[in-house]
N, C-alpha and C positions, 0 to 999 in steps of 0.2 A: 429690626431684621429677622423674620422669623422662619425657624427653621423648616425645612420643605423634605420631603421624602425625593430620592433620584430618579424615582417614575414618575411622581409630580412634575418637578422640574422639567424632566425630557419634554411633560405634554404642554407647560405652561409654555415654554419655549416656541414650539410648533402653533399653538392656538393662538399666540399674539402674533404672529406673522401672517396666518391667515386671516386675522382681525385687519392684517395691513395689504389686504387685496394679494398674497402668496399662495399659490397652488401647495399644497401639503402634500409631498411622494415618500411612500416606503422607504426605508431603506434598500439601498441595491445590494445585492449578492455579492459575500466576500471574494467570489470568485468573478474577476474582473471580466465583461460583458465587451469581446471583440477588442481589446485592449490588450495588447504582448508584451507593451512595453512590463508590466506589472504582473508580479505570480499572485499576490492577494491584493483588496483594495486597502491602503494604505491612510486615506483622507477620504475629505466629504466631496469636494471638489472632484476628485478623479474620475467619478463615474459620471459626471458633467460635463467633462473636457468634451467631449462631440458639440454639446451646445455652445458651449465657448468659443471654439476654432470656426463652428459654421457648419461643419460636417453635416448636422443633423437640427432640424427645428425642434425647439424646446416646447412642450406640453404648454407652455405659458410664459409670460415676460417675469414674471415674479414667483419664487420657486423657494420652497423651506424643506428641510431635510433632519434626519436625526439618521447619521449615518455609522454602520458598524464600521470598524478600521483594524486592523493587524498590521503590527510593524514591530518585525524581531532584528534590525540592527544592535540593539541592546541587549538581546537575550541575557549576556553573560551577567548583567547587573541586575536581571529581576530579582529578587528577592534578597539582593545584596543591601538594596535601598527602600525606604519607603515611598519613592514616588514612581519606578521605575516599573512598567507593564506592557503586556504583548498586545493587549486588547483593551479600546478605549471608543468611547463614542463621539460623536463629532458634530455638533450643533451649529448650523448654518441655512444664512438667509443669501438668495444671490437674485440678480439681478441681469437681464442679457438685453443690453440696450432699452433699460427703461428708467429708472431710479439712477441716481449718483451718490454722489458723498452726500450733500446736505441731508436727504434722507436715510442713508444709511448710519450716519453718527446722529442723529436725531432719536432714531428709533431704538439703535445702542443704549443709548443714555435714558430713554425712558423704560426699558426693558431693566438696566441694571437698579434704576434709582425709583422706579413708581411702582414697577411688579414685582420686585424680589424686594425690594425697600432696603436695599442699602445704603444705609447712610452717603450720600456725596461724598463728606469729606475723607470717605475711607477709597474715594478712586480718583486715578491718577491718568492722565491720559498720555500718549507719545505718538508723533508724525514725523514722518520722513523730514530730513534737514532744509529740503528747498519746497516742502508744500504749505506753501503759505496760503493756498485757499483753503486746507483742512484746517490748519492752525486759527485763520478767523472764524470759521464756522464752531469750534470746537469754544473758542472765549467769546464771540458776540453772539452768537445765536442760543448757544448751550449755557452759556454763561460760566463756563471753568475757569477760573484763577489761573491768570499767567502762572505764577509756579506752580501751576500743577502738572503744566503742560509741557512736554520735554521734546526737546530736538533731537532724533538719534540717527545717525548714518546709513548706511547702503546695505550693511553688514546687518542691521538688525531692522528696519523699519523699509526695505525695496524688494518686492517680489519679481523673480526674473529666472529664468532657465533656459539659457542659450538666445536665441532668436527669435522673436515673434513677439505674442502681445505680453506685455508686462506693465509694473506700474506702484507707485510709492504705499504705503502700508500706514494704518494709526491703528495702536492697541491699547485696550484699556486694561490699567493695573489694580491691581485689589491691595492696599496697606496693610500688611498683617501686624504691624507694630514695631517700635524700637527695639524691642526685646528680640527679634529677629534679625537685624540689623547688624552692619560693620561696626558700627559708630564712629563714619567719617562724618564729615563735615557736607561733604558734597553727594553723599548715598541718597540717588532717587531715583525710580526706573531706568532698565539699563546698567543697573548695577548687579555684581556677580551675585551680592551677600544673599539671603532668602527672605527679606523684608517684604520685596515689591513683585507680586505675582503676575505673570501672563494672563491674563482670564481671556480676551475675545480678541483678535486680529480681523480687522476690516482690511483689505486687497482692492486697491481703485485702481481698475484696470484701464489705463488711458495710453499705453504708449507701445509702439511695434519697433522691436529693437533691429534695425538693419544690420548687413556684414558688414559695413564699415563702422559701425558702433554706432551710430548718429539710432536718436529715437525720433518718431514719427509721431505726432497724435492722432489715436484712433478717430476713426467717425462714429462708430459704436461704439461705447463706454459701456463696463461692465463691471457688476458688484460681485465679489468673493469673500464671503466673511467665513471665521470658525470659532467654535469655544467649544473647547473640550469638556463633556458632560459632567465626567469625575472631577475633576479641576474645578469648576462653577460648584459643581455638590459640597466640595469640600471647606470654599467659602462663605457659601450658603447654612452650613451645618456647624460651622465654627469648627473644624476638625485640623490637623494637621497633615494627615496624608491619603490619599485616596483608599487604603485598606480600614481607616475609619469611617468611610463611607456607609450607610447605611444597609444597602442590598451587598456590597463585596464585606462588611463586616459578617452580614450575617453567616456567609459563605465560609469567610475566616475563621469563624465561632465553632462551625461545623468540623473545618479541617479540626481543629485543635482541640474536639471531642472526639472524634477517629483516632488522632493519635493521643490522646489523655495526657495531655500536655498545656500550660498556660501560656499567654502571648505576652511579650514583652520583661520575661524573666532570663530568657537567655540567646542572645544573638544568634547563636546557629539555629537552634533552633526556629526562630524569630524567621532568618532566609529560608527556611525549608517550609512553613508554613504560609507564608509571603510567595514564595514559587508557586507552589500548589494553588493556591487560590488565584492565581492570576491565570495560569496555564488550564485548568480546566474551566474560567470561564472562554478563553480562546480557543480550548479544544471543543467545549460543546456548539458555539459560534460557527465554527469550520464546519462538524459535523454536518449540523442542520442544513448550511449550505450546499451538503454536496461532495465536501472533501475525505476522501478515503483514504488512509495511512497508508504510505508506502513507500519507494526506496528512491523517490523524485520527485521534483517539482514541490507543487504545494502539498501535495500526501506526506512528502519527507517532512515538512514541516509541522503538520498535524501529529506523525508519528514521534517526531522530536521530542515537541510539548509534550506528549502521552508520558513518552519514557522519561521524560527528566523529571515529570512530576510524581512518576512511579518510583522511579528510582528515590527521591527523596521522602517522600510516604516511608521507602524502606529506612532510610535515615534515622527519621521519627519512631521507626518501630510496629509501623502499620505492619498487619500480616494481612494475606490475601488479596482478593479485588476487593477497591474501596473507590477506585473514582468514579466508575460509573454509579454508585450513590449518590455521589456528590453533583451529578450531571443533573439530578432529578429535583435539587435543590437550585441549580440554574435554568431550570425550565420554572421551576415554581417562583424566582424572583423575577426575570424578563420575558417570560412568556406572552405575558398582557402586551407588552409591546412587540415582540419577536412573535406571531403565530408559529412560524416555522417552528419555531422551539416546542410548542406543544403537540404541533400535529407529528413531530418527528421524536416523541419522549423516548418513546421504545425503541426507535432504532438508533438513536445517541446511545443509548445506556449501552446496546449490544454491540456498538463500536469499541465505544471505552473497554468493555469486559472480553471482548476478542483479545482487544490489542493487550492490556494487561495480562491476560492469560499468556500469549504469546511470549511475551517479555519477561515475565514473571518464570517463565521455564527456565531461563538461563540466568537471571538477574542473582539470585540468591549464590548461585557457582563464580561468577564474574565478580560478585563485591569478595567474595574468598580470597580468590585469587590476587584480586588488587590490593585487599589486606596483607599478603605475604608480601608484594612487591613491595608493599612500605615498611613493612616488619624490617624486609632484607635493607632498604634503603637505609632507615635510620643503626640498622646494626653497623651496615659499612663505611657510614656517617657520609655517603657521599661517594664513596670509593667507585669503581668501573664493573661491572659485575654483569649475570646475565640478563638480567632484568634493570638495571641502571646504567648509569651515562654517569661520568665524572662529572661533579657538579649538584649533586641531587636532584638527578632528571631520572622520572621512568622511560627506558628506551622507546624507540620507537619501533622496534620488534614487539617490545610487551603491547604499548598502545595500541599496536594492529591487531595482536590476538584478540586483546578485549572487543576491540569492533568487529574482527571478522569472524571471530569462533561466539563471542558472548552480547553480540549487538549492541556496544557500546559506543555511541558516537563519540567522537575527538573531544567532543565540548565537554562529554560528561567527564572522561577522563580529566581533562583538565581542570574542570570544576571540581571534583574529587579531590586530585592533586592537592592543587592551589590551596583548599581547606584544610590540608594538614602540612600545610607549609613547605609545598614543593611543585616540581616543573614537569612536562612532557617533553620531549625531543622529538618537538613537530615535525623537522626536518625531515629526520630519519624516516618517521610516520609516511610523510607525503610520498619518499622514495619508493616506500612497500605498496602504497596504494596507487602510483603509476605504474607500476612494474605487477598488478594487478589488473588493472583498465586496461596498459598493452594486452593481455595475454588474452581479456575478455574480446578485445578488437580483432585481435588476430582468430581466435576460433570463431569469430562471428562469419570475419572474412573469408574463411574456410568453410564455413556452412553453408555461405550466400553464394559460394562460387558456383557457375555453371558450365555449361561446353558450349554457350555460346550467349550473347548479350550484345546489347543494345553499343556498349562501349567498343566494342571490337569489329566493330561492321562499321568498315570504312566511306567515309563522307556523309554517314547517313545524317549526321546531326545539321546537312548543309540541306535536305530535304524537304519541301514545302509538307506542311501536313497532310495527313488522308484524309477524305470526307468519310464520316462514318453516317452511312445508312442503317445501320442495324434496329434502329428503335422502330423502324416503319416495313421495313423489307429482309427478309430471307436469303435473297437472292440481287445481285445487282449486277449490272454490265459495268466493265470498268478496262485501266490499260494497267498493263506490267511497267511500274516506274522505273524500280531496280531489282535485281536479282542478287544474292552475295552467297556464293559458297562455303562448304563447312568451314573453310579458316578465315571466313569474316569479307574477303577480297571480292569487291565487284566482277560480274560475270554478265554477258553477253547472250549469252545462252547458256542452256544446262540439259543433259539429257535424262534416260531412262535410268534411275537408283541414284542418282545426285541426291543428297541431302544439301537444301537450298529454303535460304529465308528470301519471300517476296516480300516487297513494297508495291502496293496499289494505289491509281488516285483516288478509286472509291473502294470501300470496301462494309460490307454489312457484319464483319468478325466483330464480335464483341474482345477486346484487349483485356486482359486478367487485369484487373485493380476494384479496389474497394474489398476487396472478399470476395468477389465475382471472377470463377476461372473464365480463363477466354475459351472462343470457340473452335469449335475443328469442325472439319468439312472438306470440301476442294475446290480448287481456282484450274478452269479448263478452255483450254484456248481452240483455234483450229486444227493444231499440230498436235500437242499432248495434253497431260492436265497432272497437276500436282494434290497428293493428298495433303493436307492441311491437318498437324499433329498438335496446333497451337497457336495462339496471338496475344502478342505482348506490344506495348507501345514506346515510344522513348519520349523524356519528359518535354518534347517539342512537339509532340502530340502526331508522329510516324508510325504507323501502325506495321508492325513483322510480324508476318502469317511465317511460321516454321513447318517443315515438311520433307514431302519426299517426291523427286519425280516417279510419277506412276505407269507412265507408258509414252513414247514419243518423245516431244520435244518443247521445251517452253523458251522464251527471245524475248529480253527489254525491247518495249514498245510494243508489243504484239496486244492486241484486246481479246478480252478474257470475261469469264464469265463468273465471278466467288459466289461460292452458295455456301451456306452454312448445314451442317447436321442438324434437321430439324428438330429431331425428337430430343437428342442432346439437348439444344436450345431449350425447350418445353420445359423438359425437366427439371433444370437449372432455374427457371425463370418461377416454377412452383416452388422451390425451396426460396428464393430470393424474396417473393412475396410473404412467405409464412415467415421469415425472420422479421420482418416487419410487423405483422403479428404476433409475433412471441415477443418480443418485447413490450409491446402495447399489453400484453397478457403479464408478462412478470411486472410491470408498473403496477399495473390494476392486481395483484394478487399479491405482492413483495413488497409495494410501496415507491413513488414519486424518485426515490434515491436511485433508481436501478437505471443505469444507462449502459451503454455497446463500449465494451474497450477491443473488441474484435470480431471477426467473422469470417465464414469459408463457408462460400456456396457451389456449389458444384451438382452434376446431374444424378449424384447415386444418395447423396445426403447433405444436410446444413450442420454446420457447427455455431453456435453464436457463444461468444465469452461474453461478461456482465459482471459490474462493479455490487459486489452482495460477500455480508460479511461471514457469512455461516453455511454449510451445508443447508441447502433446502430439502425437505423432509418428503418423505411420501406422496402425504394428504396436500400439499403444496402444491408437487408437481402435476397431482391427479387435475389441480383445481385450473393451473397453468393449460394442460393438457384440454381440458375441458372448454376453456375459453377460445382458445384458438380454433378448436373444431367446431364450438358455435362461430365464430367471424367469418369462417370457410363457408359453413351452411346459410349464413345470411344472404349470401348471394350480393356480396357488395361489390360495387366497380369500382375499377384501382386506374384511377387517372393520373396524368402527370401536365406539370405545367411548369413553363420557365420564366423566371420573374429575377428581379435586383434581388440581393442577398439582405438588404435591410427591411424589403417587401417579406421575404420567406419568413423571415424572422419576428417578425411583426404579427404574422398570421398564427404563428405557433409552432413553425413545422421545428422536426426535432432536427440535430445537428451531431453530427459525430466529433467530439472533442476533441482538440487538437490536427485534426482535418485541417487542410488547405482550402477554401473557396472561391471561385472569383466573385468578380461583381455578377454575373448571371450564374444563378442555379438553378437545379433541376430540380422541381415537388413532387414527392410522388404520394399521394392520397389514397388509402383504403376505406373507404366508406367513410364516418366521421369515428374511423378507430383508432387511424396511423395516418400521421402527417410526417415525413421525414425527409428532407436532402437527400438525392441519392441520383448518383448517377448511373445505374445498374438496368439490367430490363427484367418486364415484371411480366405478370399474367394479365388479361384485360377485365377477369372479375374472380372474385375469391372462392366461386364454385368450381374454376378450373385447378384449382390445388388437389381437391378431391379429400384427401385425408390425410392428417397429422398425427405423428405419433414419436413420443420421446423414446429414443432409448437410453441417455442416460445423463447422469448431471454429476459432475466433479470438479475440483479445485484445481487449477491451474497454478496460482500465484496467491501472495497475501490478497485479500479483498477482492478476489477476482474467481469467478463460478465458470464452468462451462458446460452447457447441453448439447446434446446429438441428438437430431430429430431424422426422421424418413418423411415422405412427401409421396400424395399419388400412387402409381400404380408401385413403388418401393415399396412403401409404407403397407399395402395391402397384402404384397407379398411376403412380408415380414410377419403378421399378424397369420396371419395364412398357416404361416410357418409353424411360429407358437402355439397356433391350434393343435395342429398335426401331431406335433410332441407331445402335448399335454394327453390328449387321447392316446397316444401309444404308450406314453407313463401309466396312464389309468388301466389301460388295459394288462397290462404287467404285471400290475398288483390288482387287477379281476377288480376293476372299479369302475364306477359314472366319473366322468372330467370332475363334475359337481362335488364330488364326495371327496378328490383326491385331500385338499389338505388332510381334513380329518383324518382319512385313512394315514396318510404319512404322519401325521404327529403321533397317531396309535403305535404305528409301528418303528418310529423313533422311540417311542417310551419305552418299548417292549425290547429294543436294541440296546435300550442305557441298562434295563433291569437284567442283562443277559452279562453284558459288560462288568457290570457290580458282581455277578455272580461267579466272573469268569477272574476278576480279581480277588476277589475272595478265596478260590481256588488257588490261585499264583501263590497268595500270602501263606496260605496253608501249607502249598510245597516248599517255599521258602523257607518257612519256618523248619519244616521239617530237615531240612539240607542244613538249616543253621546249626540244630540238632547235631546231626551226622558228623557235620565237620568240626563243632567242637569236639564232640567225642573222640575225633580223628588227629586231633593238632598235636604235633609235636611241639617238646620243650628244647628250648634253645637256653643254656647257663650261658650268663654274662657277670661282669665285674660288677659290685655293686655301685650303681650310681643316684641311689635313691630314689624314691619314689612314694607314690600316696600307700594309704593302706590297701595292702593288699596288691602291690606294686611290684614290678618286676624282680629287683632286689637281687638277692642270691637265688631265688625261684626261677629267675629268666624270665624269657618270652614264650610265648605258643606260638607256633608258624603253624598257618593251613595253605596251601597250594590246591587247588581243587580245578578240573578242567570240567565243566556243566554245559554243555552244548543247548541243552534244551532251556534254556534262560538267553532273553534277550538283553540290550544293553540299561533299560530300567529295571529287569531282574536281579542284575549284578550290582547294580548301587544299592536297591533295596538290602541284597544280601550283606552287602559290604557295610553297611550302615548297623544294619542289628547286629552282624560280628563285634563290632567296636564297642557299639551299648553293654553288649552283654557280657565284655571279656574285655577289661582296658589294657591286660598282657599281650591282646592278639595283633598278630602281624600276620594279614589274609591277602593274597593274591589270587583272585579269581578270572579262569577265563572263557571265551565261549567261540567255538567257529563254527559260524553261521553266514549262507549267502556270499562264499567264498570271501569272505573277512574273518579275520581274528581280533576281539575286542578281549581288553585285561583291564579291571580295576583294581589297586592296591588299597588298603586300609592298615592303620595304625591306630590303635587304640593310646590313650595318653599315657598310662606309665609303658607301654613300647616307648614311643616319643620320647621320656623322660631315660630311655636306654640307649639310645641312639638311633632307632629307627627312622626311617624318613621315605613315605609312601611315593612321594613325587618321583625321586631319584633310581627307585627301585622298580616302577613300572616303565618308566623310560630306558632303562635297561633291558627290561625282559622284551619291550616292544619293539625294540631295535635287534634283535635276535631273531624277530620274527617279521624283518621288513618293513617296520613300521614307524612311529614315534608320539610321543606325548608326552605327558609330566602334570603335575598339578599342586596340591600343597602337601604338609607332612603328613596331615592326617587322611586326607583322602586323592586320590588322583585316576587318573582314566588313561588309557593310550589304544592304540589302535595298529594289527598287524595286516599287511598285502598277502601274508601267505601262511593261511589254515594250517600247511602241510607240516610246518616248522612249531608250532603250537606247542607240542610235547617239548620238544628240544627247550625251547625258550622256557617252559617254565620249571624245568630240570637246573637252571642256574639259579632260582629264587634263594635254596637254602645258601650256597657262597655267598649271596650279597647281601643276605641279613646277617649271616655272621660276621661280616667285614664291619657292618654299619655297628654293631654292639657289640664288638671284640669279646666273643665267646665262641663256646663250643659245647659240643654234646656232652 
C-alpha cells in the first residue's frame, strides 16, 4: 500500500467510478438547496434526496461525488479528541434504479484492494443479520473468507429514518492491528475498541417501510455509499488520526507556528491546536459557499466556529488577527478541488478578519472577567457568591453577562469553565435568556402594532381571494365585496368622512409585499368615491384597501371602478426595477457573495440591504452607480414569465433567501443582466427609469450594508439641487464650481494656521495669568504631615482663588494643570461665568494632597453653592453651576473648605 495524498486520494476515487460509467458531479453547496430540514449539508446523500425520492430526475442513473459536509452535534468534543471534527468530505457512488448489490460490493473491493493496494488480509466486512444475498456476494463472488464476514443487527447495519425507503447496509472495515484492540477473543468488526475502523458503508435501498411496520420491496432499488475521505486517508497514509493526514497536518503545523507551540507536548495546548485547525477548515468552506456570520441559523454556526477558534488562539497566546492568514492556507491546500475557495479567497480573508476584529474588541475584557470569576470560585471553595453558585458553578447571571456584554456563547463559557474544573449554572442562564427573548418579542409586537389589521376585520379570513389585475391594468371594473369600519366590523354602507377598508372582487392595486409599498388611488361608484391611502393583503390573498369616503356614499355589492395613482405607481416601478439592476451591479463590483437581505421600494426612493462584510468605499460606490446607469441607458427590455419553481431555478433566477415560493413563480428579466423571482411591478424597459443616483451607504447589522438611492425625476431634482448648492457655495467665496475644492482646501489651511496662532496667544495669556496667580497665592499653614522636598510641611499650602471670565472650560483646564506643575503646594479654584452658566475647576498639587487637600470635594461644594454640581479626582476636578450671579459668593467659601481639609490656619 503506497502512501497517497488526500487530494490525490479524492481524485482517484472520482476517476475510478467515472471509469465505471458514473457522472462526476461537483460538491453541492454547504447551504442546502430547497431543503428546509437541514441547516447545513451534513452527508453525501443529502443533496441527492430529490433523486432518491423521485421528486427530481437525476442527470444520470450513476453518479459519483465528493461532498463537503458540516456536522456540529459533537462540537464540544472537537479538539478534546483526535478523531472529532466539524468539517469532512464524503466520497460516494450512487445508483438510481440502475446497478445493485453485486456491482456495488465488487467495485468497492476492487477500489480498496486493486487501486489503493490495501492488503486484503487487513480488510473485513459486515452485512445485515438477514441479508444472505450480500453475504453470498462477499463470500462467493469476491472471495472474502467466512471468518472475515460479520453479521450485525439493525442498530449497526440497517439504514432507515421513519417511514419510506430503507434497506440493509454492508460496511468495509480496516484492521489496525492487535495493538489497538481490546484483547477479547471475540473482538471483531462491531466491537467498541479502536482496532477495526469502519471505512466504507454501502446502503442497499430495497424496501419501503409502511405505517404498520411492514417492509414492502421496492420496484426501483438504489445504491447509496459513503466513505469519509479523511478517515480513508488515515488508513492509506498509516496515521493515527485525521489531524495527521497530510493537508490537515500542514494546517495544524501552521497553527503551532503561529502560537509558537509544539504539538503532542501538552494536552491543553493540543486541544486548542486541533480545535483551531478544524474550525478554520470548516469556516473557510462555509464562507466560500456564501454563509455570512450572524446571530441566527447557519450564520450563527459560522460565527460560533470563528469565535471558538479566536478564543483558543488567545489561550495559546496568539495576539491580534490570525485566522484570516490561516484561511489562505486552506485555500492553497484545497482550492484545486474546490474552485470557489480560490475565487473567493480575498472575500474569505475579509470575512475572517472582520469577525476577528469585532470579537477581539471584547474578548480580552471578557477573558479578564472570566478569570476574576474563577479566582472567586477558588477563593470561595465553591461557596455561593455574586458570580458563583454553591457547588463550584459560575452563576447563570455571570454566564449571561459574558454572553450579553462580551459576546461569549454559552458553550464557550462552559468549555472554559470545564477546562478549569468548574461548571456553569445553565438553568439560571436559560431563565435570563428567556426573559430577554420575551422582552424582545414584546418590543417587536409593540413596534408592529397598527391601527387596523387583517386580524381585526371580522370574517375577512372567510372571503375569497381577490383577483389582481395590476400587472396589466391601472384601472379595473369591480364589485365591492365587503366594507369594514374603523373598528373592524362589517358595514352595509359608509358615508362621507368615514374611515373604511374595502374588499373588492378585482383590483389593480398592488398590495404591500416583497418590499414594494402598496398603491394609493381611488374607488368610485355611481353614488360616491373612496380615497385609498394604502393596500395590504391577508395570508389567503384578500386585498384590503384602506381609505376614507370622500363624497357621497358607498355600499356593499355596488359596482365600482378601482384606479391606482398612475404617477405614483410609475415612480415605484422605476425604483423596483432599479433594485434588481443594483443587485446585479453590486455582484459585479463586490462579488457573487452579495445577496439581498431586505428592501423597501416606494415612489420617493429605494432602499436595498445586502450581505457584505465591510463599508463600501467611494470608489466602489461610483463603480456601482455607473454600472446601474449603463444598464439603464442600454435600453434593455424588462420581461416577466410565469413558470415552475424548479424550472426558474434551473434557468438561474435569483431567489430571495428564506422567502416562501409556491410551485408557480414569476420571473423578472432585465435584459441579460438580471433574472430574479419577483412578484412586484416593473417598468417595461430600463430606459423608463431615466436616471439613478446613490444617496448613502451604511451598516445596519453585522455583515449587512444598506444603500439608499433615487431614480427618475427624483434623481434629477436631487442632482439639480446639489448643483445649485455647489454654485451658491462657490459664489460665496468668489470661486467657480470647478475651483471650489482647491479654494476650500486653501481656506481650511489658512483657518488652521489662524487657530494655531490663537492657541499660541491663549497659551501666552494663560502663562501670564498663571504667573499673576502664583504671585498672589495666599499661604495657609498646616500641621506637618510629611511631604516631598519643598512640600507643604510646616510652611503650609498655597491657595489661589480666581474668577477669569475670559477663559473657556479648556482654558481653565490648561491653567489648572500649569499651576499644579509649577508648584506642588498649590490648591487652586478657578471659575468662569460665560453664556449663562458658571464653570469651576479645582486643582491640588501632590504636596497639597499629602497635606489633606481634595480637589473633588472642594469643587463639589463650590458648585453646589452656585446651583450646580460636579466632582472628580483629588488632584483635579471639574463642576458647573446654573447661576453665574452666585459665582462670587461660591468662590468666597473656598478658603474655609480648604482650611478644614488641611487642618490649618493663617
